[in-house]
C-alpha positions in Angstrom: 182.5 279.4 81.7 180.6 281.6 84.3 181.1 279.5 87.4 184.6 278.2 87.0 183.9 274.6 88.3 181.4 271.8 88.0 179.8 272.2 91.4 179.0 275.9 91.0 177.8 275.3 87.5 175.5 272.6 88.7 174.0 274.8 91.4 173.4 277.6 88.8 171.2 275.3 86.6 169.9 273.0 89.3 171.4 269.7 88.2 174.0 267.4 89.7 177.8 268.0 89.2 178.0 264.6 87.5 175.4 265.6 85.0 177.4 268.7 84.1 180.6 266.6 83.8 178.8 264.1 81.5 177.4 266.9 79.3 180.8 268.5 78.9 182.4 265.2 78.1 179.7 264.3 75.6 180.1 267.7 73.9 183.9 267.4 73.7 183.5 263.9 72.2 181.1 265.2 69.5 183.3 268.2 68.7 186.6 266.3 68.7 188.5 268.8 70.9 188.7 269.9 74.6 186.6 272.7 76.0 188.1 272.9 79.4 191.4 272.0 81.1 191.6 271.1 84.8 194.0 273.3 86.7 194.2 273.4 90.5 190.6 272.5 91.1 189.2 274.9 88.5 188.2 274.5 84.8 190.2 276.7 82.5 188.4 277.3 79.1 190.4 276.5 76.0 190.6 279.1 73.1 188.0 277.1 71.3 185.6 277.3 74.2 186.0 281.0 74.4 185.0 281.4 70.7 182.0 279.1 71.2 180.9 280.9 74.4 181.0 284.4 72.7 178.9 283.1 69.8 176.4 281.2 72.0 176.0 284.4 74.1 174.8 286.2 71.1 172.3 283.4 70.4 171.0 283.5 74.0 170.5 287.3 73.7 168.5 286.9 70.5 166.3 284.2 72.2 165.7 286.5 75.1 164.7 289.3 72.7 162.4 286.9 70.9 160.7 286.0 74.2 160.2 289.8 74.9 158.7 290.4 71.4 156.3 287.4 71.9 155.1 288.7 75.2 154.8 292.3 74.0 152.8 291.2 71.0 150.4 289.5 73.4 150.0 292.7 75.4 149.4 294.9 72.3 145.8 295.7 71.7 142.7 297.6 72.6 142.6 299.6 75.8 146.3 300.2 76.1 148.9 302.7 74.9 152.6 302.3 75.5 154.9 305.1 74.6 158.4 306.3 75.2 159.9 309.8 75.2 163.2 311.5 75.8 163.6 313.2 79.2 162.9 316.7 78.0 159.5 315.7 76.5 158.6 313.4 79.4 159.2 316.1 82.0 158.0 319.2 80.1 155.1 318.0 77.9 153.8 314.5 78.7 152.0 315.5 82.0 149.8 317.7 79.8 149.2 315.0 77.3 148.4 312.4 79.9 146.0 314.7 81.7 144.0 315.5 78.5 144.1 311.8 77.4 142.8 310.6 80.8 140.0 313.0 80.6 138.9 311.8 77.2 139.7 308.1 77.5 139.6 307.2 81.1 139.4 303.4 80.4 142.6 303.3 78.4 145.7 302.1 80.2 148.8 304.1 79.4 152.4 303.1 80.1 155.2 305.7 79.7 158.9 305.1 79.5 161.6 307.8 79.7 164.4 306.8 77.3 167.3 308.5 75.6 167.3 308.7 71.8 169.7 305.7 71.4 167.6 303.5 73.6 164.4 303.9 71.5 165.5 301.4 68.8 165.3 298.3 70.9 162.1 299.4 72.7 160.3 300.0 69.3 161.7 296.9 67.5 160.9 294.6 70.4 157.3 296.1 70.6 157.9 297.3 74.1 156.3 300.6 73.1 153.9 301.5 70.3 155.6 304.8 69.5 158.3 307.1 70.8 158.7 310.9 70.9 162.0 312.7 70.4 163.6 315.6 68.7 165.0 315.2 65.1 164.5 312.4 62.7 165.7 309.0 64.0 168.4 307.6 61.7 167.7 303.9 62.2 166.6 302.2 58.9 163.9 300.1 60.5 162.1 303.1 62.1 159.8 305.7 60.6 159.7 309.3 61.8 157.0 311.9 61.4 157.2 315.6 62.3 154.7 316.8 64.8 155.8 320.4 65.1 158.9 322.6 64.5 160.0 325.5 66.6 163.2 327.5 67.4 165.9 326.5 69.8 166.4 328.9 72.8 169.3 330.3 74.6 168.8 329.9 78.4 170.6 332.2 80.8 169.9 333.9 84.1 167.8 337.1 83.9 170.5 339.1 85.6 173.2 338.1 83.1 171.0 338.8 80.1 170.1 342.2 81.4 173.8 343.0 81.8 174.4 341.7 78.3 171.6 344.0 76.9 172.9 347.0 78.8 176.6 346.6 77.8 176.0 345.4 74.2 172.7 346.7 73.1 173.3 346.0 69.4 174.5 342.4 69.9 173.8 341.1 73.5 174.6 337.6 72.4 178.2 338.5 72.0 178.4 339.2 75.7 178.1 335.4 76.3 181.5 334.8 74.7 183.0 335.7 78.1 180.6 333.3 80.0 181.1 329.6 80.4 179.1 327.3 78.2 177.2 324.3 79.8 177.4 321.7 77.0 175.5 318.5 76.5 177.4 315.3 75.8 176.4 311.9 74.5 174.0 311.0 71.8 171.7 314.0 72.2 171.4 315.6 68.7 171.1 319.0 70.3 174.8 318.8 71.2 175.9 319.9 67.7 173.7 323.0 67.8 175.1 324.1 71.2 178.6 323.6 69.8 177.7 325.5 66.6 176.5 328.5 68.7 179.6 328.3 70.8 181.8 328.5 67.7 179.7 331.4 66.4 180.5 333.3 69.6 184.2 332.5 69.2 184.4 329.8 71.9 186.6 326.8 71.3 184.8 323.4 71.7 184.9 321.7 74.1 185.0 324.3 76.8 183.1 324.7 80.0 180.9 322.2 81.9 179.7 319.0 80.2 176.5 317.2 81.3 174.1 314.6 79.9 170.7 316.2 80.3 169.1 319.6 79.7 167.7 319.5 83.2 171.1 319.3 84.8 172.4 322.0 82.4 169.6 324.3 83.5 170.5 323.7 87.2 174.0 324.9 86.4 172.6 327.9 84.6 170.3 328.8 87.5 173.4 329.1 89.7 174.9 331.6 87.3 177.6 329.1 86.1 177.0 329.8 82.4 174.5 329.5 79.6 173.1 326.7 77.5 170.7 325.9 74.7 167.3 324.3 75.3 164.3 323.1 73.2 161.1 325.0 72.9 159.3 322.8 75.5 161.9 323.4 78.1 162.0 327.1 77.3 158.2 327.4 77.7 158.5 326.1 81.3 161.4 328.2 82.5 160.9 330.4 85.6 160.6 333.8 84.1 161.5 335.4 87.4 165.1 334.0 87.3 165.8 332.8 83.8 165.5 334.2 80.3 164.9 332.3 77.1 166.0 334.0 73.9 164.9 332.4 70.6 167.7 331.5 68.2 166.0 332.4 64.9 169.4 332.4 63.0 169.7 328.7 63.6 167.7 325.8 62.2 164.5 325.0 64.2 164.1 321.9 66.2 161.4 319.4 65.3 159.5 317.1 67.6 159.0 313.8 65.9 157.1 310.6 66.5 159.0 307.4 65.8 157.6 303.9 65.3 158.7 300.5 63.9 158.1 300.6 60.2 156.9 297.0 60.2 154.2 297.7 62.9 152.6 301.1 62.9 150.7 302.3 66.0 147.3 300.9 66.7 144.0 302.8 67.0 144.4 303.7 70.7 147.9 305.0 70.1 146.7 307.0 67.0 144.0 308.7 69.1 146.7 309.9 71.5 148.9 311.0 68.6 146.0 313.0 67.1 146.0 315.1 70.3 149.6 316.1 70.1 149.8 318.7 67.4 147.0 320.8 69.0 148.6 320.6 72.4 152.0 321.4 71.0 150.7 324.5 69.2 149.0 325.6 72.4 152.4 325.3 74.3 154.1 327.4 71.6 151.4 330.0 71.7 151.6 330.3 75.4 155.4 330.5 75.2 155.2 333.4 72.7 
């Protein structure tokens, strides 16, 4: 199916073309129908072959996943923590966590993966990571989520634009942004709906403005005076106060950082020690931000 002829197929799996031919002939004899038709030196798959190929591909993928789970289970144990986090948490918070953890547990090996929310399910269910950090509860039925801390979302805009907004509309400077472009997030990021909600609150039709996939890229656009966006509390705490302003959105629901893990296999002792550090570090970040 993949190679198109006997010789190429034989090279792929390191056997002779005659062995490929005999295997196909034997399979067709057992099934009672043709899998391939010869046409101008190539093998053209029959409709039946296409159905079988699609189904067998699913089986091969499951076998590959089983191998990954088996290897990952062997690697799980003392002296190691494997975690995943969405980009905002990886960039804005994990360096602090890793620094503190290394100081307290220098012998523990730590592996970090930066994943988007929709990529966490496979990593957790195949035991590639012990736990994952993200914003909002994960909807997958085989995952368990636990809240670590909740805090407001923030409007991010250049300092110059915000000062103009305050001067021109002292009672409601936020309304000034209705004349400014919105830098939206697209994709599976749960924050997308909150940015869109704020846009509608300001009278903007959605979608309008720039659309990007990460908060970091959105902030780069904001720094250039190309509009405004909404960021989480970690990103807001690390903004350059000389050029950017973060305004807490207290009228909107807070954002919660959550820890996710596979319900069938909770984090081990080493992972739990790291998790125990997180609430205190998060509250420290929030206090510094205020």
